[in-house]
Structures are given as structure tokens and as C-alpha cells.
C-alpha positions as CSV (number, residue, x, y, z in Angstrom):
1,X,18.8,11.8,-10.6
2,X,19.9,9.7,-7.7
3,X,21.7,12.6,-6.1
4,X,18.6,14.8,-6.5
5,X,16.4,12.0,-5.0
6,X,18.8,11.7,-2.1
7,X,18.8,15.4,-1.3
8,X,15.0,15.5,-1.5
9,X,14.7,12.6,0.9
10,X,17.3,14.0,3.2
11,X,15.5,17.4,3.3
12,X,12.2,15.7,4.1
13,X,13.8,13.7,6.9
14,X,15.3,16.9,8.4
15,X,12.0,18.8,8.1
16,X,10.3,16.0,10.0
17,X,12.8,16.0,12.9
18,X,10.9,18.4,15.1
19,X,7.8,16.3,15.1
20,X,9.9,13.1,15.6
21,X,11.8,14.7,18.5
22,X,8.5,15.7,20.2
23,X,7.3,12.2,20.0
24,X,10.6,10.5,21.1
25,X,11.7,11.5,24.7
26,X,15.5,11.8,24.7
27,X,17.1,8.7,26.3
28,X,13.8,7.1,27.2
29,X,14.8,3.6,26.3
30,X,18.0,3.7,28.4
31,X,16.0,5.2,31.3
32,X,13.7,2.1,31.3
33,X,16.5,-0.4,32.3
34,X,18.0,2.2,34.7
35,X,14.8,2.4,36.6
36,X,14.2,-1.3,36.5
37,X,17.8,-1.9,37.8
38,X,17.2,0.6,40.6
39,X,14.1,-1.3,41.6
40,X,16.0,-4.6,41.5
41,X,19.0,-3.3,43.5
42,X,16.7,-1.9,46.1
43,X,15.1,-5.3,46.5
44,X,12.1,-4.5,44.3
45,X,10.6,-6.2,41.3
46,X,12.2,-5.4,38.0
47,X,9.5,-7.1,36.0
48,X,6.2,-6.0,37.7
49,X,3.0,-6.9,35.9
50,X,1.7,-3.4,36.6
51,X,4.2,-2.0,34.2
52,X,2.1,-3.5,31.4
53,X,-0.5,-0.8,32.1
54,X,1.9,2.1,31.4
55,X,1.3,3.5,27.9
56,X,4.3,5.8,27.5
57,X,7.6,7.1,29.1
58,X,10.4,5.6,31.2
59,X,8.1,3.4,33.3
60,X,7.3,1.1,30.4
61,X,8.1,-2.6,31.2
62,X,11.7,-3.9,30.9
63,X,11.9,-6.8,28.5
64,X,15.7,-7.3,28.6
65,X,17.0,-10.5,30.2
66,X,18.0,-10.4,33.9
67,X,21.7,-10.7,33.3
68,X,21.7,-7.0,32.3
69,X,20.4,-5.8,35.7
70,X,23.7,-6.1,37.7
71,X,25.5,-4.3,34.8
72,X,23.0,-1.5,34.5
73,X,22.8,-1.1,38.3
74,X,26.5,0.1,38.2
75,X,25.3,3.2,36.5
76,X,22.2,4.0,38.5
77,X,24.1,6.1,41.0
78,X,25.3,8.4,38.3
79,X,23.1,11.4,37.2
80,X,20.7,9.7,34.8
81,X,20.9,12.6,32.3
82,X,24.7,12.0,32.0
83,X,24.0,8.3,31.3
84,X,21.5,9.3,28.6
85,X,24.0,11.6,26.9
86,X,26.8,9.1,26.9
87,X,24.6,6.2,25.7
88,X,22.9,8.3,22.9
89,X,26.5,9.4,21.9
90,X,27.5,5.8,21.6
91,X,24.4,5.1,19.6
92,X,25.4,7.9,17.2
93,X,28.9,6.4,16.9
94,X,27.5,3.0,16.3
95,X,25.2,4.3,13.6
96,X,27.9,6.2,11.8
97,X,30.1,3.1,11.9
98,X,27.3,1.0,10.5
99,X,26.8,3.5,7.6
100,X,30.5,3.4,6.8
101,X,30.6,-0.4,7.0
102,X,27.7,-0.4,4.5
103,X,29.8,1.8,2.2
104,X,27.8,5.0,2.5
105,X,29.8,8.2,1.7
106,X,30.5,10.6,4.6
107,X,28.4,13.4,3.1
108,X,25.3,11.2,3.0
109,X,25.6,10.0,6.6
110,X,24.0,13.0,8.4
111,X,20.9,12.7,6.1
112,X,20.8,8.9,6.7
113,X,20.9,9.4,10.4
114,X,18.0,11.9,10.2
115,X,15.9,9.2,8.5
116,X,13.3,8.1,11.0
117,X,14.2,4.4,11.6
118,X,17.7,5.5,12.5
119,X,16.9,8.8,14.2
120,X,14.1,7.4,16.4
121,X,16.4,4.7,17.7
122,X,19.2,7.1,18.3
123,X,17.3,9.8,20.2
124,X,15.5,7.2,22.4
125,X,18.8,5.4,23.1
126,X,17.3,2.1,21.9
127,X,19.6,-0.9,21.9
128,X,18.4,-1.8,18.4
129,X,21.0,0.6,17.0
130,X,23.7,-1.7,18.6
131,X,22.0,-4.9,17.5
132,X,21.9,-3.7,13.9
133,X,25.5,-2.7,14.0
134,X,26.4,-6.2,15.1
135,X,24.3,-7.6,12.2
136,X,26.2,-5.4,9.7
137,X,29.5,-6.4,11.3
138,X,28.6,-10.1,10.8
139,X,27.5,-10.0,7.2
140,X,29.5,-7.1,5.6
141,X,33.1,-6.5,5.0
142,X,34.6,-3.0,5.7
143,X,33.6,-0.5,3.0
144,X,31.4,-2.9,1.1
145,X,28.9,-1.3,-1.2
146,X,27.1,-4.6,-1.8
147,X,26.2,-7.4,0.7
148,X,29.2,-9.7,1.3
149,X,29.5,-12.8,3.5
150,X,32.6,-12.9,5.6
151,X,34.6,-16.0,5.0
152,X,33.5,-18.6,7.4
153,X,37.0,-19.8,8.1
154,X,37.7,-21.8,11.2
155,X,39.8,-18.8,12.5
156,X,36.8,-16.6,12.3
157,X,34.3,-18.8,14.2
158,X,34.7,-17.1,17.6
159,X,34.4,-13.6,16.1
160,X,31.4,-14.5,14.0
161,X,29.8,-16.3,16.9
162,X,30.1,-13.2,19.2
163,X,28.7,-11.0,16.5
164,X,25.7,-13.3,16.0
165,X,25.1,-13.4,19.7
166,X,25.3,-9.6,19.9
167,X,22.5,-9.2,17.3
168,X,20.0,-10.6,19.7
169,X,21.6,-10.7,23.2
170,X,18.9,-8.4,24.6
171,X,16.1,-9.2,22.2
172,X,16.1,-13.1,22.0
173,X,13.8,-13.1,19.0
174,X,16.6,-11.6,17.0
175,X,19.0,-14.6,17.5
176,X,18.1,-16.0,14.0
177,X,21.6,-15.3,12.7
178,X,22.8,-18.0,15.1
179,X,20.6,-20.5,13.3
180,X,22.1,-19.3,10.0
181,X,25.6,-19.9,11.3
182,X,24.7,-23.3,12.6
183,X,24.0,-24.4,9.0
184,X,27.4,-23.1,7.8
185,X,29.7,-23.3,10.8
186,X,28.2,-25.1,13.7
187,X,31.3,-24.2,15.8
188,X,30.6,-20.5,15.3
189,X,26.9,-21.0,16.4
190,X,28.2,-22.9,19.5
191,X,30.4,-19.9,20.4
192,X,27.3,-17.6,20.1
193,X,25.3,-19.8,22.5
194,X,28.2,-20.1,24.9
195,X,28.7,-16.3,25.0
196,X,25.1,-15.6,26.0
197,X,25.2,-18.5,28.5
198,X,28.4,-17.2,30.0
199,X,26.8,-13.7,30.6
200,X,23.9,-15.3,32.3
201,X,26.0,-17.6,34.5
202,X,28.4,-14.9,35.5
203,X,25.6,-12.7,36.7
204,X,23.6,-15.6,38.3
205,X,25.2,-15.1,41.8
206,X,23.8,-11.6,41.7
207,X,20.4,-12.2,40.0
208,X,19.5,-15.6,41.3
209,X,17.3,-18.0,39.3
210,X,13.8,-16.9,40.2
211,X,14.0,-13.6,38.3
212,X,14.3,-15.5,35.1
213,X,10.8,-16.9,35.7
214,X,9.6,-13.3,36.3
215,X,11.2,-12.2,33.0
216,X,9.6,-15.0,31.0
217,X,6.2,-14.1,32.5
218,X,6.8,-10.5,31.5
219,X,7.6,-11.6,27.9
220,X,4.4,-13.6,27.9
221,X,2.4,-10.6,28.9
222,X,4.2,-8.5,26.3
223,X,3.0,-11.0,23.6
224,X,-0.6,-10.4,24.4
225,X,-2.1,-8.7,21.3
226,X,-4.1,-6.3,23.6
227,X,-0.8,-4.7,24.7
228,X,-0.5,-1.9,22.2
229,X,2.9,-0.7,23.4
230,X,4.5,-3.7,21.6
231,X,4.5,-1.8,18.3
232,X,3.1,-3.1,15.0
233,X,4.2,-6.7,14.3
234,X,2.6,-8.0,11.2
235,X,0.6,-10.5,13.2
236,X,-1.2,-7.6,15.0
237,X,-1.6,-5.6,11.8
238,X,-3.4,-8.5,10.2
239,X,-5.2,-9.6,13.4
240,X,-3.6,-13.1,13.2
241,X,-1.6,-15.2,15.7
242,X,2.1,-14.8,15.9
243,X,2.9,-18.5,15.2
244,X,2.4,-18.5,11.3
245,X,4.7,-15.5,10.9
246,X,7.3,-17.0,13.3
247,X,7.3,-20.2,11.2
248,X,7.5,-18.2,8.0
249,X,10.5,-16.3,9.3
250,X,12.1,-19.5,10.5
251,X,11.6,-21.2,7.1
252,X,13.5,-18.3,5.5
253,X,16.3,-18.5,8.0
254,X,16.7,-22.3,7.4
255,X,16.6,-22.1,3.6
256,X,18.3,-18.9,2.6
257,X,21.8,-19.0,1.1
258,X,23.9,-17.2,-1.4
259,X,24.6,-13.6,-2.0
260,X,21.3,-12.3,-0.7
261,X,21.4,-14.2,2.6
262,X,21.9,-11.0,4.7
263,X,18.9,-9.3,3.0
264,X,16.6,-12.2,3.5
265,X,17.7,-12.7,7.1
266,X,16.8,-9.0,7.8
267,X,13.4,-9.5,6.2
268,X,12.8,-12.7,8.3
269,X,13.7,-10.9,11.5
270,X,11.1,-8.2,10.7
271,X,8.4,-10.7,9.7
272,X,8.8,-12.9,12.7
273,X,9.2,-10.2,15.3
274,X,6.5,-10.3,18.1
275,X,7.1,-6.7,18.8
276,X,8.5,-4.1,16.4
277,X,8.7,-0.3,16.1
278,X,10.1,2.0,13.5
279,X,13.7,1.4,14.4
280,X,13.1,-2.3,14.0
281,X,12.8,-1.8,10.2
282,X,16.6,-0.9,10.1
283,X,16.9,-4.7,9.3
284,X,15.3,-3.9,5.9
285,X,18.3,-1.9,4.9
286,X,20.4,-4.9,3.6
287,X,17.5,-5.8,1.3
288,X,17.1,-2.1,0.2
289,X,20.8,-1.9,-0.6
290,X,20.5,-4.8,-3.0
291,X,18.1,-2.8,-5.2
292,X,18.7,0.0,-7.6
293,X,19.5,3.2,-5.7
294,X,16.6,5.1,-7.2
295,X,14.2,2.4,-6.1
296,X,15.8,2.3,-2.6
297,X,15.6,6.0,-2.0
298,X,12.0,6.2,-3.2
299,X,10.9,3.3,-1.0
300,X,12.9,4.7,2.0
301,X,11.3,8.1,1.6
302,X,7.6,7.3,0.9
303,X,7.2,4.2,3.0
304,X,9.7,4.3,5.9
305,X,10.1,8.1,6.0
306,X,7.2,8.8,8.4
307,X,5.3,7.1,11.2
308,X,2.6,4.9,9.5
309,X,2.1,1.2,10.2
310,X,0.7,0.2,6.9
311,X,3.4,2.1,5.0
312,X,6.1,0.2,6.8
313,X,4.6,-3.2,6.0
314,X,3.8,-2.1,2.4
315,X,7.4,-1.2,1.9
316,X,8.6,-4.6,3.3
317,X,6.2,-6.4,1.0
318,X,7.4,-4.4,-2.0
319,X,11.0,-4.9,-1.2
320,X,10.6,-8.7,-0.8
321,X,8.8,-8.8,-4.2
322,X,11.5,-6.8,-5.9
323,X,14.2,-9.1,-4.4
324,X,12.5,-12.0,-5.9
325,X,11.9,-10.2,-9.2
326,X,15.5,-9.1,-9.5
327,X,16.5,-12.8,-10.0
328,X,14.8,-12.6,-13.3
329,X,15.3,-8.9,-14.1
330,X,18.8,-7.9,-13.1
331,X,18.3,-4.3,-13.9
332,X,16.4,-4.1,-10.6
333,X,19.6,-4.7,-8.6
334,X,22.2,-2.2,-7.5
335,X,25.4,-2.3,-9.6
336,X,28.5,-3.3,-7.7
337,X,31.5,-1.0,-8.3
338,X,33.8,-2.4,-11.0
339,X,37.2,-3.5,-9.8
340,X,36.4,-3.1,-6.1
341,X,37.8,-6.1,-4.2
342,X,35.8,-5.1,-1.2
343,X,32.6,-5.0,-3.1
344,X,32.9,-8.4,-4.7
345,X,30.4,-11.1,-3.6
346,X,32.2,-13.6,-1.4
347,X,31.2,-17.1,-2.6
348,X,33.1,-19.0,0.0
349,X,30.0,-19.6,2.1
350,X,27.9,-20.9,-0.7
351,X,28.6,-20.3,-4.3
352,X,25.0,-20.9,-5.4
353,X,22.5,-18.1,-5.4
354,X,19.2,-19.1,-3.9
355,X,15.7,-18.0,-5.0
356,X,15.6,-16.5,-1.5
């Protein structure tokens, strides 16, 4: 049954690819920072307010922090089409690595990559593919078929800190794993903060300080509910301010523990996001993987398998409910492979499961 469901979902995803490709310009999300870096290196403004009036294409506003500008500027003299191809290729490699880290079989990976949340991010060249790979690297051991926390040993603090920083280095609202680490291994969280601060300081002689004020102003404009290119955060879907959802997500981050920590952190990042598109729902995968495979495949197909705002959020709500319900009804959870040392739950972080 599970195999049949998987093949049906994969076939539906492949059938929808032409429409998704037509709506997702190849390399668009790497072209945005390339053009902004060109403007900046030529003495122009990388964060112009006028960019907020653009509704589509590579002239959309850059929202990444200024320390990326000198790095991206190194590639602006190359043919942009070549940069797109290389970067999208790296996104494919990162996505495949992520799938394998999650324990997905090789034969399933092409169908998983054709699934809209993955495929849209890949074809656009969106950095979210890399951020999600860093998230999976932080919370999953190699080949794991169930969520596992890496041992927070002192020797792993630097690595865990760097991985947590990489989850939100270019999207600061995704730095919540740093808060999670701060509750378990403060030293690892400090390494995460130092990594980002070092990047900013190393680039400061090239960027200067004033551009950070311009960046913050652009972020403020992007948080305006009237700016529709920010995607479909829950606050805008419900017509409410961002603050309650940010506080709700923060509450999850500060209280979650136990075997489902990665799943709930992913849900928190989705709920509290001030801007989110289809590829942002990749962070729902850890929660989906805690559930029975037939439930996971059905939810992935009928709610996340096509571009519809209410379907995405309906799926998130259902998954959160099932996560809580599975604490009472264990049959809702995915079964871990028997005898697999890589799939065991690592209790070294916190041996007590939490209701979250």
C-alpha cells in the first residue's frame, strides 16, 4: 500500500512539473543577489525601496544581509547563466544529500525532488535548500530513518554551532535552532553567534556600516502586510499581526525537548516566519517523518503537492495535531527499523519525551 501511494504521489508530482517550471524562472533566486551585488559594486544601492514595487522576476528586493554582497560580487563578472547552472546543481546535490541523511532510499529520491516544496526551491536556486540541509545535518545522524539528536558532547560544540548558524545565516528569522542549542549547550550557541558575527566583521571593511541600516529598513518594508511578494505567512493568511505567531513559535522553541524536538522546531520556524513560500514548508518534513508513512504520503500529496495557500497551512495544522495525538496513540507514529543503531533515538540530550 505504501509503495503504491508513493508511486501515485510521485507520478502526480512529475505530471505537475511543466506547470511548476513555467511559474518558476530557472535560477531566479540566485540572480536577485547577483544583480544587487552588481549594483553595490558599481556604487549603487543594493536595497532600494523601489524594489518593493516589483512583483516578479530577478529585480525583486534582496533581503539577505550585507555581508553576502562582497562574496556574491566575485561572481558577477562571470556569465550569469553559468552561475545559475552551477548553483542549481549545488542545490540538487544538497537536496539529494538531505534525502539520504533522512534515510530515504535512492529509488525514491527523484520522486521526492519532484515534489513541489523541493523542486520549486531547486529550480529557483533558493538558499532555503541549503538552510534545510544544515537543519537536517544538525538534528539527524547519517542514514537515520527516525529523528535523532546528535550527542551534544563538548567536542561537537563547534560543529553543532556552525550548523545551527547555517540554518539561518541568510534568513535571520530561521536562527531559532541557536536558541534551542543555548538551552542544551550554551557553548555551541556561542559558536553559532560568533560564526555569523565573524562573517559580518570580515566583510565590514568592504561593506561599511551604513548599508546595514539600509538592509534593516528593507526588512521592515518587507514585513508590511501589503507587500504580497512575501509569500503566505500564517499572520497574513489570518489577517493578524506577526507578533502573536512569533511569540507562539518562540514558546515552542524554548519548551520543546525529547525525541520530537526537530519536528517541533521545524513547525515553529514555519509558524513564526514573517515571509514564507512553498519551499519554506520543507521544515515540515521532520514532523511528517515522525508519522506513519501512509499518513505522511497522503498529507504530502494532497496538501503540499500543489500551490495553494490554505492547503499548506491545513497540512501544518493536521500534522501538529497528529504529532500531539501520537503521544496517546502510538500507531500514528512511524515504526523505527528494528536493530538499527543509526535509527535509535539518542536520549543523551534529554531522555524525557515532551508533550511538544
